C-alpha positions in Angstrom: -32.1 -112.8 -33.2 -28.7 -114.6 -32.8 -27.5 -116.2 -29.6 -25.4 -114.1 -27.3 -22.3 -115.5 -25.6 -22.4 -115.9 -21.8 -19.9 -113.3 -20.6 -21.8 -112.2 -17.5 -24.1 -113.4 -14.8 -26.8 -110.8 -13.9 -28.2 -110.0 -10.5 -31.4 -108.1 -10.3 -31.0 -105.3 -7.8 -34.4 -103.6 -8.3 -37.4 -104.1 -10.6 -38.5 -107.1 -12.6 -36.8 -108.9 -15.6 -38.4 -111.4 -17.9 -36.5 -114.0 -20.0 -38.1 -115.1 -23.2 -37.4 -116.5 -26.7 -39.3 -116.2 -29.9 -40.4 -119.4 -31.4 -40.2 -120.3 -35.1 -43.9 -119.3 -35.6 -43.2 -115.8 -34.0 -44.8 -116.4 -30.6 -42.9 -115.2 -27.6 -42.2 -118.0 -25.0 -41.6 -116.8 -21.5 -38.7 -118.4 -19.7 -39.2 -116.8 -16.3 -39.5 -113.7 -14.2 -36.7 -112.5 -12.0 -37.1 -110.2 -9.0 -34.6 -108.3 -6.8 -32.0 -110.7 -5.4 -32.4 -113.2 -8.3 -29.6 -114.2 -10.6 -30.0 -114.9 -14.2 -27.6 -115.9 -17.0 -26.4 -118.9 -14.9 -26.2 -121.3 -17.7 -24.0 -124.3 -18.6 -23.6 -123.5 -22.2 -21.4 -120.8 -23.8 -24.5 -119.0 -25.2 -27.7 -117.7 -23.6 -30.7 -119.7 -24.6 -33.1 -116.8 -23.7 -33.0 -113.1 -24.0 -33.9 -110.8 -21.1 -35.9 -107.7 -21.0 -37.0 -105.3 -18.3 -40.6 -105.5 -17.3 -40.3 -102.5 -15.0 -37.6 -99.9 -14.4 -34.8 -102.0 -13.0 -31.2 -102.0 -12.0 -29.1 -105.1 -12.8 -25.5 -105.9 -11.7 -23.3 -107.4 -14.3 -20.9 -110.0 -12.9 -18.0 -111.2 -15.0 -18.5 -114.9 -15.6 -14.8 -115.7 -16.4 -13.6 -114.1 -13.1 -16.2 -115.9 -11.0 -15.3 -119.2 -12.6 -11.6 -118.7 -12.0 -12.3 -117.9 -8.3 -14.6 -120.9 -8.0 -11.6 -123.1 -8.9 -9.5 -121.6 -6.0 -12.2 -120.8 -3.4 -14.7 -123.5 -2.2 -17.3 -120.9 -1.0 -17.5 -119.4 -4.5 -17.9 -122.9 -6.0 -20.6 -123.7 -3.4 -22.5 -120.5 -4.2 -22.4 -121.3 -7.9 -23.7 -124.8 -7.2 -26.5 -123.2 -5.1 -27.4 -120.9 -7.9 -27.5 -123.7 -10.5 -29.7 -125.7 -8.2 -32.1 -122.8 -7.8 -32.3 -122.3 -11.5 -32.9 -126.0 -12.0 -35.8 -125.9 -9.5 -37.2 -122.8 -11.3 -37.1 -124.7 -14.7 -38.7 -127.8 -13.2 -41.5 -125.7 -11.7 -42.0 -124.0 -15.1 -42.2 -127.4 -16.9 -44.8 -128.7 -14.4 -46.9 -125.5 -14.8 -46.7 -125.8 -18.6 -47.8 -129.4 -18.4 -50.8 -128.5 -16.2 -51.8 -125.8 -18.6 -51.5 -128.2 -21.6 -53.5 -130.8 -19.8 -56.3 -128.3 -19.0 -56.3 -127.2 -22.6 -56.6 -130.8 -23.9 -59.4 -131.6 -21.4 -61.5 -128.5 -21.7 -60.4 -126.6 -24.8 -58.7 -123.2 -25.0 -61.4 -121.4 -23.0 -60.3 -123.3 -19.9 -56.8 -121.6 -19.9 -56.1 -119.0 -17.3 
């Protein structure tokens, strides 16, 4: 599957959304789960690094990225909200990395049967 350009931010209004990517060996790697109120697609690159899929029935609001970025240049509160969203996404990724490291450590110590 090819990469998709980042034209929109997405806000989960209801339901649950999962981000993932398929590795070279065909395994699906989970990027994260997003619940109502969460934003996804807040990325620094011009292309999405993960795809998203609904885990449950959901409603998602599409927000035009170009328009938001243009407003952020003119309006400090919009820029501050973007910075807050980026910080939240960074925290989410850091937590995911730490959890992955703990799982890998448990697997190395006890073997695959020790995994949750």
